[in-house]
N, C-alpha and C positions, 0 to 999 in steps of 0.2 A: 655728073654723079660723084666723081672723084673729089671735086672741090666741095660739094655739099658734105661729103663724109668727113673731110678735113675740118670743116666748120663745126660739125657736130661733136668732134672728138674732145675739144676742151670742155664743152658742156657735160659730156659723159663723164669725164674725169672729175669734174666738180661735183656732180651728183654722187659719184662713187665715194669721193672723199668725205662728203657730208654724211652719207649713210654709214661709213666706217666709224665716224666720230660718234654718231648716235648709237651704234651697236656696241662700241667698245666697252662701255661700263658693264654690260650684261655679262661679259666674260669674267668679270671680277665679283660676281654674285652667284651663289648656289653651289651645288656639289661639283667639285673639281675646279673651282675658281682659282685663277692664278693670282699671286700677290700683286697688288697695285704698286705703282712706282713709289719707292721709299719705304715699303713694308719689309719687315724681317720675318722670314720663315722660321718659327721657333720650335715647331715640331713637325717633322716630315715622316714620322712613323718609326724612325730608327732609334736604337738605344743611344747612338752617338749624339743625336740632336737633343734627346731627353736629358742626358747628363750635362751637355754643354749649356743648356738654356733654362733648366728648371731645378728647383730644390723643394724640399718639404716645407710646408707651412708649420712652424712649431708653435701651434696654439695650445690652449689649456689641456686638450685631450690628446695631444700628440703622443704616439706610441710606436714610433719606428726609429730608424736611423739611416743616415746616408751610407751607401748610395741608395737611390730610389728603388723600391721593391716592386713598382708597377711591372706588369708582366709583358714580355715580348710575345707578340701574337702574329697571326697571319691575317691578311685582308681576305675575308671569305668571298668577296665579290670580284675584286680585280687582281688578287694576288699581291705579293709584296709584304713588307713589314708594317705593322701598326703596333700601338701601345695600348694595353688593356689596363683599366682602372682597378682591376681586381687585386688590390694589394692585400695580402693576408692580414695585416694589422687592422683593416677596416671591416673584417668579417662581422656579420650581424648588423650592418648598417651604421657603424660607428663613424659618422662623418666627423672630420676634424682630426682623426687619428693618423691619417696618411694622405691628406690632400697635398697636391703639388701646386707650386706657384712659380711664375717666371722670376728669374733672378733680376731682370730689369723691371723697374717700376714705371708706372704710366699715370698721366693725367687724362686729358682728352685723347681719344684714340678711335681708330677703325680696326675692327677685329673680325677675323674669319676663323670659324671652328667647324670641323667635320667630325661627326660621331656616328657610331653604329652600335645598336643595342642587340645583343644576341639572344636574350631570353625575356619572357613575359615579366613585367614589373621591373625591368632593368632601371637602375637609378644612379644618377651622377649629377653634375651641375657645372655651369660655367659662371664664374664669379668675376665681375668687373671690379678692378681695384681691390680684389680680395675682400669685397663687401657685398656687392649687389648681384643676386643670383638670377640667371636665366635658366630655368629649370630643364633638366633632362630626366624624364620619368615616364616610362611606357605605361599606358593604361589609365593615366590620370588626366581628366579634362577640366579640372577645377582651377582656381587661382593658385593652387599649389602644383599644378600639373604641367605637362609637356609644353615647352615654349613660353610659359608665362614669365613675365617679370614678377618674380615670386611674391604673391600676396598683394600685388598692385594691379594686375590685369587678369582677365580670364585666359585660359589656355587656348591658343589657336590650333587645336588638335587636328583640324581638317588638313593642315599643311604638312603633317607628319607622314613620312614615307613608310613607317612601320618597321617591325623587327627584321633584322637580317639585311637591311639596306642602309645606304649612307644617307645622312641628313646633314644640312649645313645651316649654321647661323651666320649671318652677316650683320654686324653691329656697328653703329656709331654712338659713342658715349661721350657725354660732356660731364666732367667732374664737378663736384660741388664747389661753389665759390665762397671765399672767406674774405672778410675785411677786419683788420686788427684782431685776428684770431677768432672772429665770430662768423657763424654761418649766415650768409646773405642770399645764397641761391642754392636750391637743392639740385642734385644731379638729374640729368635728362638722358634718355636713351631711345634710339630708333632701331628696330630689329626687322630684318628679312629672314624668313624661315623657308628654306628650299626655294629661294628666289621670289617669294611673295612677301610684300611688306605687311607685317602683322601688328606692329606697334610703331607709333609715330610720336616722337617727342613726349614720351611718358615720363612724368615726374616720379622719382623714387624718394619715398618719404623717410625711410629708415633702413637699417641693417636688420634683416629678419633672421630668426633662428637662434638667437642667443650667442653666448661667448664662443661656442665651438664652431660657429658658422663662418667667422671671418673677423677682420679688423673692426673694432668698435661695436661688435655684436653684443658685448656685455656692458656697454657704456650707456647708461640712462635708457635701458631697455631697447637699445639700438638707435635711439634718437640722437645720441651724443656723437654725431659724426665729427670727425676731426680731419685735419688736412695732412695727416700722415700719408706718405706715398704707399701705394700698394700695387702688386703685380696682377696679371691675369691668373686666376686659380681654376684648376679642374679638381672636382671632388671625387674622392674615393668613398664608396658606400658598400664595398664588398660584392660588387656586381661586375660582370664582364661587359663593360661598356668600352668600346674601342675608339681610339682617336688617331687622326692623321691630319695633315694639311692645315696646321694652325699658324696663321700669320697675323702680324700686328703692325700698325703704323701709328706713330705718335702724331697727334694733331694739336693745333691751337685754334680752338673755335671762337675765341674772343667773346663778342656779344652775340654770336650766332647760335642757332639751334642745331639739332642733330639730324634733321631730315636729309635724306640723300637718295 
């Protein structure tokens, strides 16, 4: 029996190792997901990380000034610091007046964002390349609603955890491709919402929302996408939407797609 046990040991170790490899990606998707190798934690919920990694987007409606006026808040679930999008300059839903964007700009990327909405109708948004919105909007189940690639897909509202709880977007984004300054390939995105794949290789056709929504929003009604670099943007709409655990990894997807 002792020899049999010794013979089985390598097989057991092999099975365990394979299982660990299969399970490892799950730890990097959903609420509480840890940054993948090579990713940068750009918002841990503290004022220090906010000031170090973010700035205001100074678009046409910008109506604030540095330093960022987003509010320090408490995590109502787990305790600890978080940042609230309830910037006074955005009161009344004036998006574009106090939106924040990462100082670093990105092309292809993997993104993780965690958010918590405190009240009914809470509204914000996650913008890829400061152009393409993944909606954050409690109560809305339309193409303009929660979790939608805005105006491109229906809302996967069933995956939403609800008010007062943490939610997570895990995103792989492929930037638009250009040749000789001309658009030759539209951007693509795959999104997991609270660990469930809800969008796979969705083509994004334009920048929605006009000039106050982000880069190129006012260019040919949003169809005039350019190759200007853009950061990850979080939207202020005068609502107490709280953020933590935002991390990003630059990618080079080449000819590949965004499925993961």
